[in-house]
N, C-alpha and C positions, 0 to 999 in steps of 0.2 A: 668221570668214569674212566677206568683203566682202558688202555688201548686193546688189551687182550680180551676185553669183554664187549667187543663190537662185531657186527657182521661185516667183515671186510670183503669177503669173497661172496658175492651175491649168488653164485652157483654152487657154493660149498655145502657139504654135509655137516650139520651142526648137532651138537649135544647141548641141550638147555635144561635148566632146572629153575623153577620158580615156585614161590611159596605164598600162602595166604599171609596177610598182615599178622604180626605177632605169632606167626606159626600156629594159628588156631586150627584145631582139628575140626574142620567143617565137613569134610567128605566122610560122613559116618552113616549116611542113609543112601539107599539104592537110588532114589530120585536125584540126589545130588551128583552121584557118579554118572548118571545118565545125561545130565546137563553137559558134563565134560565129553562124554562119548559122542553125543549128538553134535556138539560143536566141532569135534575132530572130523566126524563124517562130513559135515558141511564144508569144512576147510579142504578136505581131500577132494570133494566133488566140485566145489565152486571157486576155490582160491589157489589151486595148484599145490597143495601140500602133499609131499611125498613123505609118508610116515614109515620108518623102519624099526622103531623100537619105542615103547612107552611103558610107563608105570604111573598109576594114579594112587597116591598115598593120602592119608587123612588130612594132611596139611600142605602137601606139595605135589608137584608133577615133574616127571623126567620125560624128555622126548629126544629121539634122534630123528631129525627130519631134514628135508631139503625143500626149497621153494622152486617149483618148476617155472614160476613166473619171475624168478630172480628178485623177489621182494621178501626176504626172510624177516626183516624187521617189521614191515607192515603187516605181514601175516600173523606174527605173534602179537603185535599190538591189537589187531582186530580180534583175535582169539581171546585175549585177556579182557578186552573191553566188553565183548559180547557175553562171555561166561560170567564176568562179575555182575553184569546187569541181570542175567538169568538166575544166577545164584541168589541174589538179593530177593528177586521176585519169588523164587522157590521157598526161601526161608520165610518170607512174609506170609505166603499163602499156604504154608504147611501147618495144619492144625495139630499135627503130632510133634512139632518141634518144641521141645521143652526149654530149649536155650534161646528161643527167638529174641526176647528183649535184650539179653546179654550179648548175643552175636551182633545184633543191629547197633547196640551201643558201642561195641568194640570197633566195628567198621566205621561208624560215625566219628569216633575218637580219632582213628587213624586218618580219616578224611580231613578233619580239622587241622591236623598236624601238617598237611600238605597244601600249599597255596593254590594249586590248580584243580583241586577236587571240590565239587559242589556239595556233595553230601556224604557218600560212602566210599571208602577205599577198601577194596576186597583183596587184591593182589599186591604184594610188594612190587616196587617198580622195576627192579633189575631182573634180568633173565640169565645173565652170565653165559652167553653163547661161547662155546669152544668149538672151533672148526676141527673136524676129524680128518687128519691128513694121511693116515696109514692104516693098514689092515690091523696091525697090532693095537693101535689106539682105539679103533672102532670096536674090536672085540673086548677090550678092557672096559669101555663105556657100556656096552651091552651087558656084560657081566655085572658091572656096578648097578645098573638099572634093575636087572632081574633079581639081584641079591638083596636089594633094598628092603623088601618085606621080611626077609629072613633076618637081616641084621637088626631090624627094629622089633623082632620077636612076634610078628603077626602069624607067620607060617613056618613050617620046617622044610617045605619043598617049594621051589619057585613056581611050579605050575598050580599050586594051591591058591595063589593070590589071583582072584578073578580079574582084576583090572591091571593086567600086565601082559605085554606081548610075549612073555615066556611061554604062554599057552600057544600062541601063534607058531612059535618055533617048534612046537610039538604037534603041529597041524590041527590046532584047535582055535579057530577064529571066533570064539564065543562072544566076545564083546566088540571088537573092532577088527576090520581087515587091515593088514599092513602091506606095504610094498616089499617086494623081494629083490634082492640083488646078489650076485655071486659072491661079492666081497663081504657079505653079511652072514655067511654060513657059520654054524656053530663050530 
């Protein structure tokens, strides 16, 4: 793994993106988005996650966060482990999931390709953390995150994507609360 993709500053503010295996569009149902939102809420309350910006897309997630406990790698590891387990459970137990067999087959296929996975691989392994070191870079990453649903053609206005902190920046914490800081002003 490249040096630039590691958490070197345990107190740092980081931009991370991670995707489902094969970039599968899993997050297509309300209950699946709720697994992510509930996990973020838990991490904020119990694991010291400071969340400044987020966007949940059908196949991937973007976050700007800091670990108050100075354990960013462990925080993301636990988040990914928990959400992958809960997502598999949600898919298995969802009677409305028309792609159930295919999704489980794909996750199993990905798991078999990795030596340390016992059954299913849900997330790709890398997080590509980028430490945010200046106000200019922070604003660029916030813009990138909030523009993602527009770039992919899902909405024409950033606040129309429900699972994005763009709404929070308009004083609408519909899905998740985020932390605020003076350097994260629009």
